[in-house]
C-alpha positions in Angstrom: 0.0 0.0 0.0 1.4 3.4 -0.9 1.6 6.2 1.5 -0.4 9.5 1.5 0.2 11.9 -1.4 2.7 14.6 -0.5 1.4 18.1 0.7 4.3 20.3 -0.4 4.8 23.5 1.8 5.6 26.4 -0.5 8.6 28.7 -0.2 8.0 32.1 1.2 10.0 34.8 2.9 10.1 34.7 6.7 7.6 37.1 8.1 6.3 38.2 4.8 2.6 39.2 5.3 -0.7 39.1 3.4 -4.2 39.9 4.3 -7.7 38.6 3.2 -10.7 40.5 4.2 -14.2 39.6 3.4 -16.5 42.7 3.1 -20.3 42.9 2.4 -22.3 45.0 0.0 -25.4 46.8 1.0 -28.1 48.7 -0.9 -27.7 52.4 -0.8 -31.4 53.0 -0.4 -32.5 50.3 2.1 -29.3 49.3 3.9 -30.3 45.7 3.2 -27.7 43.2 1.7 -27.0 43.6 -2.0 -26.5 40.8 -4.4 -24.2 42.5 -6.8 -20.8 41.1 -5.9 -20.5 39.0 -9.0 -21.0 42.1 -11.2 -18.4 44.1 -9.0 -15.9 41.3 -9.3 -16.5 40.8 -13.0 -15.8 44.4 -13.6 -12.6 44.5 -11.4 -11.4 41.0 -12.2 -12.8 39.7 -15.4 -12.5 36.0 -15.6 -10.4 36.1 -12.5 -7.5 38.2 -13.9 -6.9 40.0 -10.7 -6.6 37.4 -7.9 -6.7 40.1 -5.2 -10.5 40.5 -5.9 -12.4 37.4 -5.4 -15.9 36.0 -4.9 -17.0 34.2 -1.7 -19.9 31.9 -0.7 -22.6 34.5 -1.0 -23.3 37.1 -3.8 -23.4 39.8 -1.1 -19.5 39.4 -0.4 -16.3 40.5 -2.1 -12.9 39.3 -0.7 -10.0 41.5 -1.1 -6.6 39.9 -0.8 -3.3 41.8 -0.8 -0.1 40.3 -2.4 2.8 39.2 -0.5 4.1 42.3 1.5 7.1 43.1 3.4 5.3 44.8 6.3 2.0 46.0 7.6 2.5 49.5 6.2 2.6 47.9 2.6 -0.5 45.8 3.5 -2.3 49.0 4.4 -1.4 50.8 1.2 -2.5 47.9 -1.0 -5.7 47.3 1.1 -6.7 51.0 0.7 -6.4 50.9 -3.1 -8.4 47.6 -3.2 -11.2 48.8 -1.0 -11.4 52.1 -3.2 -11.9 50.1 -6.2 -14.5 47.8 -4.8 -16.3 50.9 -3.3 -16.4 52.6 -6.6 -17.6 49.7 -8.5 -20.2 48.9 -5.9 -21.3 52.5 -6.0 -22.0 52.3 -9.7 -24.4 49.6 -8.8 -26.3 51.3 -5.9 -24.3 49.7 -3.2 -21.9 50.5 -0.4 -19.1 48.3 1.3 -19.8 47.4 4.9 -17.3 45.8 7.3 -17.9 43.8 10.5 -18.5 40.0 10.7 -22.3 40.1 10.2 -24.9 42.6 9.0 -27.2 43.1 12.1 -30.4 42.8 10.2 -29.7 40.3 7.3 -31.8 37.3 7.1 -29.9 34.2 5.7 -33.0 33.0 3.8 -32.7 36.1 1.6 -29.1 35.7 0.5 -28.0 34.2 -2.8 -25.3 31.6 -3.2 -22.4 32.4 -5.6 -22.5 30.3 -8.8 -19.4 28.3 -8.3 -18.8 24.6 -8.3 -17.1 24.6 -4.8 -19.8 26.5 -3.1 -22.4 24.2 -4.8 -20.7 21.2 -3.2 -20.6 22.9 0.3 -24.3 23.8 0.2 -25.3 20.3 -1.2 -23.4 18.6 1.7 -24.0 20.9 4.6 -27.4 22.3 3.5 -29.1 25.0 5.8 -26.3 25.4 8.1 -23.8 26.6 5.4 -26.5 28.9 4.1 -26.7 30.5 7.5 -23.1 31.7 7.1 -23.8 35.4 6.3 -20.6 36.1 8.0 -17.2 37.8 7.1 -13.8 37.2 8.5 -10.1 38.5 8.4 -7.4 36.1 7.4 -3.7 36.9 8.0 -0.9 35.0 6.3 2.5 35.2 7.7 5.5 33.6 5.9 7.2 30.7 7.4 10.7 29.9 6.1 10.7 26.1 6.8 7.9 23.6 7.0 9.4 22.0 10.1 8.2 25.1 12.1 4.7 25.5 11.0 2.9 23.1 13.1 4.7 24.3 16.3 3.6 28.0 15.3 0.0 26.7 14.8 -0.2 25.4 18.3 1.6 28.3 19.8 -0.8 30.8 18.3 -3.7 29.0 19.9 -2.5 30.5 23.1 -3.3 33.8 21.7 -6.4 33.0 19.8 -8.9 34.5 22.4 -6.9 37.7 22.4 -7.5 38.1 18.6 -11.0 36.9 18.8 -12.1 39.2 21.6 -10.3 42.3 20.1 -12.0 41.7 16.7 -15.4 40.6 17.8 -17.9 42.4 15.6 -20.9 40.2 15.4 -23.3 40.7 18.4 -26.5 40.6 16.2 -27.8 38.0 13.8 -31.2 38.5 12.0 -32.2 41.4 13.9 -31.7 39.9 17.3 -29.1 40.4 20.1 -27.5 37.1 20.5 -25.6 37.7 23.8 -22.4 36.7 22.0 -19.7 39.3 21.0 -18.7 37.1 18.1 -21.8 35.3 16.8 -19.7 34.4 13.7 -17.4 32.2 15.8 -20.3 30.0 16.9 -21.9 29.8 13.5 -18.7 29.1 11.6 -18.3 25.9 13.6 -21.2 24.3 11.6 -18.8 23.6 8.8 -17.5 20.0 9.6 -13.9 21.0 8.7 -13.9 24.3 10.7 -12.9 25.0 14.2 -9.7 24.3 16.2 -6.8 22.4 14.4 -5.9 19.0 15.2 -2.8 18.8 17.5 -0.4 17.5 14.8 3.3 17.7 15.5 4.8 16.1 12.4 4.1 16.9 8.8 3.3 13.4 7.7 0.3 13.6 10.0 -0.9 16.5 8.0 -0.3 14.5 4.7 -2.2 11.5 6.2 -5.1 13.7 7.3 -5.4 15.4 3.9 -5.3 11.9 2.2 -8.1 10.7 4.4 -10.3 13.7 3.9 -9.8 13.3 0.1 -10.5 9.5 0.2 -13.8 9.9 2.1 -14.9 12.9 0.0 -14.7 15.6 2.8 -12.2 18.0 1.0 -10.7 17.8 -2.5 -8.0 20.5 -1.6 -6.4 21.5 1.6 -7.8 24.9 1.4 -11.1 23.4 2.1 -9.9 22.7 5.7 -11.2 25.7 7.5 -9.3 25.6 10.7 -9.0 28.9 13.0 -5.3 28.6 12.6 -3.9 26.5 9.8 -0.9 25.9 7.7 -1.4 27.2 4.1 0.9 24.8 2.1 0.4 26.6 -1.4 1.6 29.9 0.0 4.2 28.6 2.6 2.4 30.5 5.4 0.7 30.2 8.7 -2.9 31.3 8.2 -4.6 32.9 11.2 -8.4 32.9 10.5 -9.9 33.4 13.9 -10.7 37.0 13.6 -14.1 38.5 12.9 -14.0 40.9 10.0 -13.2 44.5 11.3 -15.3 47.5 10.5 -12.5 49.7 9.4 -8.9 49.6 8.0 -7.4 51.0 11.1 -8.4 48.0 13.1 -7.7 45.6 10.3 -4.1 46.8 10.3 -3.9 46.7 14.2 -5.0 42.9 14.1 -2.6 42.3 11.2 0.3 43.8 13.2 -0.5 41.8 16.3 -0.7 38.5 14.3 2.5 39.4 12.4 4.4 40.1 15.7 3.1 37.1 17.4 4.1 34.7 14.6 7.6 36.3 14.4 8.1 36.4 18.1 7.2 32.6 18.4 9.4 31.9 15.4 12.4 33.5 17.2 11.7 31.6 20.3 12.0 28.3 18.1 15.3 29.6 16.7 16.7 29.8 20.3 15.5 26.3 21.0 12.8 27.4 23.5 9.6 25.6 23.9 6.5 27.5 22.8 3.6 28.1 25.1 0.9 25.5 24.7 -2.4 25.0 26.4 -4.4 21.7 26.7 -7.1 21.4 24.1 -9.8 21.8 26.6 -8.5 25.1 27.7 -8.1 26.3 24.1 -11.9 25.3 23.4 -12.9 27.1 26.6 -11.1 30.2 25.7 -12.6 30.2 22.2 -16.1 30.1 23.7 -15.3 32.7 26.3 -13.8 35.2 23.8 -16.9 34.6 21.5 -19.3 35.0 24.3 -17.9 37.9 26.3 -15.5 39.6 23.9 -13.3 42.1 25.7 -15.1 41.3 28.9 -13.8 37.7 28.8 -11.5 36.1 31.4 -9.1 33.8 29.5 -6.9 31.0 30.6 -3.3 31.8 30.0 -1.3 28.9 31.2 -1.4 25.1 31.3 -1.7 25.5 35.1 -5.0 27.2 34.8 -3.9 30.9 35.4 -6.4 33.4 34.2 -6.4 37.1 33.4 -9.0 39.5 32.1 -8.4 39.5 28.3 -7.8 43.2 28.5 -4.9 42.7 30.9 -3.6 39.7 28.9 -3.6 41.8 25.7 -1.9 44.7 27.5 0.9 42.2 28.8 1.4 40.8 25.2 1.8 44.2 23.7 4.7 45.0 26.0 6.4 41.7 25.1 6.1 42.4 21.5 7.3 46.0 21.3 11.0 44.7 20.2 9.4 42.7 17.6 7.2 45.4 16.3 10.2 47.7 15.9 12.1 44.9 14.0 9.1 44.4 11.7 8.5 48.1 11.2 4.9 48.1 12.7 5.1 49.8 16.2 2.4 52.3 15.3 -0.1 49.8 14.1 0.6 47.5 17.0 0.1 50.4 19.4 -3.4 50.8 17.8 -4.4 47.5 19.5 -4.3 49.3 22.8 -6.8 51.8 21.4 -9.2 48.9 20.9 -8.9 47.9 24.4 -9.5 51.6 25.6 -12.3 52.5 23.1 -14.0 49.2 22.8 -14.2 46.5 20.2 -16.7 46.8 17.4 -19.1 44.6 19.2 -19.0 47.0 22.1 -19.5 50.0 19.8 -22.4 48.5 18.1 -24.1 47.7 21.3 -23.5 51.2 22.4 -25.0 52.6 19.3 -28.1 50.3 19.6 -28.6 51.3 23.3 -28.3 55.1 22.4 -30.8 54.5 19.5 -33.4 52.7 21.6 -32.4 49.4 19.9 -32.7 50.5 16.3 -30.4 48.2 14.4 -30.7 50.3 11.2 -28.7 53.0 13.0 -26.1 50.3 13.9 -25.8 49.3 10.2 -25.3 53.1 9.4 -22.6 53.3 12.1 -20.8 50.4 10.5 -20.9 51.8 7.0 -19.6 55.3 8.5 -16.6 53.5 10.0 -15.6 51.7 6.8 -15.8 54.9 4.9 -13.9 56.8 7.7 -11.3 54.2 7.8 -11.3 54.3 11.7 -13.5 53.5 14.6 -16.1 56.1 15.5 -16.7 55.7 19.2 -19.6 58.2 19.0 -21.3 57.6 15.7 -22.0 60.8 13.9 -19.2 62.8 15.5 -15.5 63.0 15.1 -13.4 60.5 16.7 
């Protein structure tokens, strides 16, 4: 019997960075989800000629993806240009671009699936539960120079997954209701069988055996159909951190990118020095994920295998101090410092709830606040006034 097919790990420059950001389209007049993404994508990337502008599961979504960048500053420049193009094309079709992980009022039953074989297979297999995923995420790729490092980095990053999830939480509403969760997306996305936390593999042959098994039983044709919160991305030669809710503005997108970039580089340097990376038991990792999704920046997270706990705001503050030298080396101290602004000013989920409270629960006003943040490019703590 032959062994599993190889899963080659691509070549990438260490700590290069790229960003994928799923954004939504809403009708200018009604504020409801608009289904014009295929037309926008066809205008900007006819027949897939620009791989930086791509379709997603639903026709209300466009994914913008930067190329391989040297630093977060370059990511920001390219991201701004891509979003401007998408916004202009959407505007010609009576739509605006919205950020965040979910549209507070969108009903999943009203959304149309993109006409693509991969998505048709998903819907055929998972049915109503994948149709419910009117959600958007932020994915950060960081280059890893050698395959032998990547699985240790995946496990090490799980220690910081609740930090990233709490900071990015932007989906407290679903279908017009307050869910009680800061990140409803985190809970919904787990309905995909290949989503959620990665398996605790330590050797690359285990990845290859897993990928072969998934192909053999018809679960996934390609490795990129495995949707773990943190995963190797073999085709790019990166570690891909996918746990973040999509942000509502570019400033916070770059803050989350900088934090991810610095964490991966910091852990990679620890491996270079022969140090063991932090690692939590799987049951703590699962509990941390739930706490961050449920409580967002009000969560208390487990920070060590001994069960030590800290408010997530304090845990983030501690990490930011540790990462300052790494940020200087990577050229992103300004963007990393913006993470502290999220702690002080509130995450998107906290801001959305504040807008809802101030407007007497009017979620249409919340939608307008999210649109305003995307167009301003920064958080607006008091919607309608200068930050």
